[in-house]
C-alpha positions as CSV (number, residue, x, y, z in Angstrom):
1,M,37.9,34.8,35.6
2,S,39.6,34.8,39.0
3,S,36.3,35.7,40.7
4,I,34.7,32.3,39.8
5,P,37.2,30.2,41.8
6,T,37.0,32.5,44.7
7,K,33.2,32.3,44.8
8,T,33.4,28.5,44.6
9,Q,36.0,28.5,47.3
10,Q,33.7,30.7,49.4
11,L,30.8,28.4,48.9
12,E,32.9,25.4,49.9
13,Q,34.1,27.1,53.0
14,A,30.5,28.2,53.9
15,F,29.3,24.6,53.4
16,S,32.2,23.2,55.4
17,A,31.5,25.6,58.2
18,F,27.8,24.7,58.1
19,W,28.5,20.9,58.0
20,G,31.1,21.2,60.7
21,M,28.7,22.8,63.1
22,R,26.3,19.8,62.8
23,N,26.5,16.8,65.0
24,P,26.5,13.3,63.4
25,R,22.8,12.7,64.0
26,E,21.9,16.0,62.2
27,R,24.3,15.1,59.3
28,L,22.5,11.8,58.9
29,L,19.1,13.5,58.8
30,L,20.3,16.0,56.3
31,V,21.8,13.2,54.0
32,V,18.6,11.3,54.3
33,A,16.5,14.4,53.5
34,V,18.6,15.2,50.4
35,I,18.4,11.6,49.2
36,F,14.6,11.7,49.7
37,L,14.3,15.0,47.8
38,M,16.4,13.6,44.9
39,L,14.3,10.5,44.7
40,T,11.1,12.5,44.9
41,L,12.4,14.8,42.1
42,L,13.4,11.8,40.0
43,Y,9.9,10.2,40.5
44,V,8.0,13.4,39.7
45,L,10.0,14.3,36.7
46,N,10.7,10.9,35.1
47,V,8.8,7.9,36.5
48,Q,5.3,9.4,37.1
49,P,4.8,10.8,33.6
50,A,6.0,7.5,32.1
51,L,3.5,5.6,34.3
52,K,0.7,7.9,33.3
53,E,1.5,7.5,29.6
54,R,1.7,3.7,30.0
55,M,-1.7,3.6,31.7
56,R,-3.2,5.8,28.9
57,L,-1.8,3.6,26.2
58,Q,-3.0,0.4,28.0
59,K,-6.5,1.9,28.0
60,K,-6.2,2.6,24.2
61,I,-5.0,-0.9,23.3
62,P,-8.5,-2.6,23.3
63,V,-9.9,0.1,21.2
64,L,-7.0,-0.1,18.7
65,Q,-7.3,-3.9,18.6
66,Q,-11.0,-3.7,17.9
67,E,-10.3,-1.2,15.1
68,A,-7.6,-3.5,13.7
69,T,-10.1,-6.4,13.7
70,Q,-12.7,-4.3,11.9
71,L,-10.2,-3.2,9.3
72,Q,-9.1,-6.8,8.8
73,A,-12.8,-7.9,8.4
74,L,-13.4,-5.0,5.9
75,S,-10.3,-6.0,4.0
76,T,-11.4,-9.6,3.7
77,E,-14.9,-8.4,2.6
78,A,-13.4,-6.2,0.0
79,I,-11.2,-9.0,-1.4
80,A,-14.3,-11.3,-1.5
81,L,-16.3,-8.6,-3.3
82,A,-13.6,-7.9,-5.8
83,A,-13.4,-11.6,-6.6
84,T,-17.2,-11.8,-7.3
85,V,-17.3,-8.7,-9.6
86,T,-17.1,-9.6,-13.3
87,T,-15.3,-7.0,-15.3
88,T,-15.9,-8.5,-18.7
89,I,-18.2,-6.4,-20.8
90,P,-19.7,-8.2,-23.7
91,L,-18.3,-7.2,-27.1
92,T,-20.4,-5.6,-29.8
93,Q,-19.9,-5.6,-33.5
94,K,-19.6,-1.9,-33.5
95,E,-16.8,-2.0,-31.0
96,I,-14.9,-4.6,-33.1
97,E,-15.4,-2.5,-36.3
98,E,-14.0,0.6,-34.5
99,T,-10.9,-1.2,-33.2
100,L,-10.2,-2.6,-36.6
101,H,-10.7,0.8,-38.2
102,R,-8.3,2.4,-35.8
103,R,-5.7,-0.2,-36.8
104,G,-6.4,0.3,-40.5
105,L,-7.8,-3.2,-40.9
106,I,-10.9,-4.0,-43.0
107,A,-13.0,-7.0,-42.4
108,Q,-15.2,-8.6,-45.0
109,D,-17.6,-10.1,-42.5
110,I,-18.0,-9.8,-38.7
111,S,-20.5,-11.7,-36.7
112,V,-20.8,-11.5,-32.9
113,H,-22.9,-13.9,-30.8
114,Q,-22.6,-13.5,-27.0
115,E,-18.9,-14.1,-26.3
116,L,-18.2,-15.7,-29.7
117,V,-16.8,-13.6,-32.6
118,K,-16.1,-14.7,-36.2
119,I,-14.2,-12.3,-38.5
120,Q,-13.1,-12.8,-42.2
121,F,-10.3,-10.7,-43.6
122,P,-9.4,-10.6,-47.3
123,A,-5.9,-9.5,-48.1
124,V,-4.9,-8.1,-44.7
125,S,-1.5,-7.2,-43.3
126,F,-0.4,-10.1,-41.1
127,P,1.7,-8.0,-38.6
128,A,-1.2,-5.5,-38.2
129,L,-3.6,-8.4,-37.7
130,L,-1.3,-9.9,-35.0
131,N,-1.0,-6.5,-33.3
132,W,-4.8,-6.1,-33.2
133,L,-5.2,-9.6,-31.8
134,N,-2.6,-8.9,-29.1
135,D,-4.4,-5.7,-28.2
136,M,-7.8,-7.3,-28.0
137,Q,-6.4,-10.1,-25.9
138,K,-5.0,-7.7,-23.4
139,R,-7.9,-5.2,-23.3
140,R,-10.9,-7.4,-23.8
141,Q,-9.7,-11.0,-23.0
142,L,-10.4,-12.0,-26.6
143,L,-8.7,-15.3,-27.5
144,V,-8.3,-17.1,-30.8
145,T,-10.2,-20.5,-30.7
146,D,-9.7,-21.2,-34.4
147,A,-7.7,-19.6,-37.2
148,N,-7.6,-20.3,-40.9
149,I,-4.8,-18.2,-42.5
150,S,-3.5,-18.4,-46.0
151,A,-0.6,-16.4,-47.5
152,Q,-1.2,-14.1,-50.5
153,N,1.2,-13.2,-53.3
154,N,2.1,-9.9,-51.7
155,L,4.7,-10.3,-48.9
156,G,3.1,-10.0,-45.4
157,T,-0.5,-10.1,-46.7
158,V,-2.8,-13.0,-45.8
159,N,-6.5,-14.0,-46.0
160,A,-7.7,-14.9,-42.6
161,T,-10.8,-16.3,-40.9
162,L,-10.7,-16.1,-37.2
163,N,-13.0,-17.5,-34.5
164,L,-12.5,-15.7,-31.2
165,R,-14.0,-16.2,-27.7
166,Q,-14.1,-13.6,-25.0
167,Q,-12.9,-15.0,-21.6
168,K,-15.1,-14.3,-18.6
169,N,-13.5,-13.3,-15.3
170,E,-14.7,-15.6,-12.6
């Protein structure tokens, strides 16, 4: 540990002797040279790489702006196309019969004409009928346009005649 301070002291003494042998003009030239070397080192290690990177990025900006414009145009086009696509698939009598069967509902008569549907139910469970209507409204955009419902003697059982219309997405 004692060798470190002595080496430092030796270096200080050697530098003091070197500096002392120089006249004021040489000292000034040495100070200017050291400052010049430090500024050159600072420029080479810090400023120059930053300037090169800045120039590289400035060259990339127009390309990136063009790509962003293209993406925006494609996005607008995709939104426009999505708005024009109709996702409503016409209902069929078979599909309605299958959905009723899955819910345990039995219809007396089903008639389908384009987006209009007429169904007659004798003695059907009212909660099951409401659940089926709710499901068809969510999945197939089927809305009740007219309903004739009459209660039966059994609790929760009704006779129903429903006129339904399938909404079209526009």
